[in-house]
C-alpha positions in Angstrom: -7.4 -16.6 -10.0 -4.8 -15.6 -7.6 -3.8 -12.1 -6.5 -1.5 -10.1 -8.8 0.7 -9.4 -5.8 3.5 -11.7 -4.8 3.8 -10.9 -1.1 3.2 -13.6 1.5 0.6 -13.1 4.2 3.1 -11.9 6.8 4.4 -9.3 4.3 0.8 -8.2 3.6 0.4 -7.1 7.2 3.7 -5.1 7.4 1.9 -1.8 7.7 -1.7 -0.5 8.2 -2.7 -0.9 4.6 -3.1 -3.8 2.1 -4.3 -3.8 -1.5 -4.8 -6.9 -3.6 -6.0 -7.4 -7.1 -8.0 -10.4 -8.3 -10.0 -11.8 -11.2 -13.7 -12.9 -10.8 -13.1 -16.6 -10.3 -15.6 -18.6 -8.1 -12.9 -19.6 -5.6 -11.7 -16.1 -5.0 -13.9 -15.2 -2.0 -12.6 -18.2 0.0 -9.0 -17.4 -1.0 -9.4 -13.8 0.0 -10.8 -14.9 3.4 -7.8 -17.3 3.9 -5.4 -14.5 3.0 -7.0 -11.9 5.2 -7.0 -14.0 8.4 -3.2 -13.7 9.0 -3.4 -10.0 8.2 -6.1 -9.5 10.8 -4.1 -11.5 13.4 -1.0 -9.4 12.7 -3.1 -6.3 13.2 -4.4 -7.7 16.5 -8.0 -7.8 15.2 -9.5 -10.8 16.8 -12.7 -12.5 18.0 -16.0 -11.2 16.8 -14.5 -8.2 15.2 -12.3 -10.3 13.0 -15.3 -12.5 12.1 -17.3 -9.4 11.2 -14.4 -8.1 8.9 -14.1 -11.5 7.3 -17.8 -11.7 6.7 -18.0 -8.2 5.2 -15.0 -8.7 2.9 -16.3 -12.1 1.8 -19.8 -10.7 1.0 -18.4 -7.8 -1.0 -16.0 -10.0 -3.0 -18.7 -12.6 -3.6 -20.9 -9.8 -5.0 -18.2 -8.8 -7.5 -17.7 -12.4 -8.6 -21.5 -13.0 -8.9 -22.7 -9.7 -10.2 -20.0 -7.6 -11.7 -17.9 -10.4 -13.1 -14.9 -8.1 -13.6 -11.3 -7.9 -12.2 -11.3 -6.0 -8.9 -9.2 -4.6 -6.1 -9.6 -5.0 -2.4 -8.1 -2.4 0.0 -8.0 -2.5 3.7 -6.7 0.2 5.9 -6.6 0.3 9.7 -6.7 3.3 11.9 -7.2 3.6 15.7 -10.5 2.0 16.5 -11.5 1.6 12.8 -11.0 -0.7 9.8 -11.8 0.5 6.3 -12.6 -1.8 3.5 -13.0 -0.8 -0.2 -13.7 -3.1 -3.1 -13.4 -1.6 -6.6 -14.7 -3.4 -9.7 -15.1 -2.4 -13.3 -19.0 -2.5 -13.4 -20.7 0.8 -12.9 -24.1 -0.7 -11.9 -24.8 0.4 -8.4 -25.3 -2.2 -5.7 -28.9 -2.8 -4.6 -29.7 -4.4 -1.3 -32.5 -6.9 -1.8 -35.5 -7.4 0.5 -35.3 -10.1 3.0 -36.5 -13.4 1.6 -36.3 -16.1 4.3 -36.6 -18.9 1.7 -33.7 -17.7 -0.5 -30.4 -19.4 0.0 -28.5 -16.2 -1.1 -29.1 -12.5 -1.7 -28.6 -11.1 1.8 -25.0 -9.9 1.4 -25.6 -6.2 1.4 -28.1 -6.5 4.3 -25.3 -8.3 6.3 -22.9 -5.5 5.4 -25.4 -2.9 6.5 -26.0 -4.7 9.8 -22.4 -5.3 10.7 -20.7 -2.0 9.6 -20.7 1.4 11.2 -21.1 2.9 7.7 -21.1 1.7 4.1 -21.7 3.1 0.7 -20.6 3.2 -2.9 -19.2 5.5 -5.5 -19.7 5.1 -9.3 -16.7 6.0 -11.4 -17.3 7.9 -14.6 -15.0 6.3 -17.1 -13.1 9.4 -18.2 -9.6 8.9 -19.6 -8.2 9.2 -16.1 -10.8 7.0 -14.4 -11.9 3.5 -15.5 -15.7 2.9 -15.3 -16.8 1.0 -12.3 -17.7 1.4 -8.7 -16.1 1.2 -5.3 -18.1 -0.2 -2.4 -16.6 1.0 0.9 -17.3 0.0 4.5 -16.1 1.0 8.0 -16.0 -1.4 10.9 -15.0 -0.9 14.5 -11.7 -2.5 15.2 
């Protein structure tokens, strides 16, 4: 599923904040990664830092697709020396980092996020009339 936004990648990077909405389709993590690359270049986030951002966003989006299975939003905001990422889905189940299993082909996403980010965490949303149930996973990276 594609983003609900209609802006092209160069329009996405016009300011210090982007927000995209997606459905939980299997091809979304790769599509988000492709869409984010030009934004990072426009923001002059390059090299290892850009790879870290792409890795973290890809892992968080893949977790939504694999575990939450709900529509979600991705927000990125840059500030001097920092890049903030937030992924909000409609599943209130908290994320649980798994133990390291060297034989598993998957399941290390949150461990990767922990290792790469300055800080990360989550907030579960209550589901009141003003707030849909779900959670937001947020991360901060050096930029």
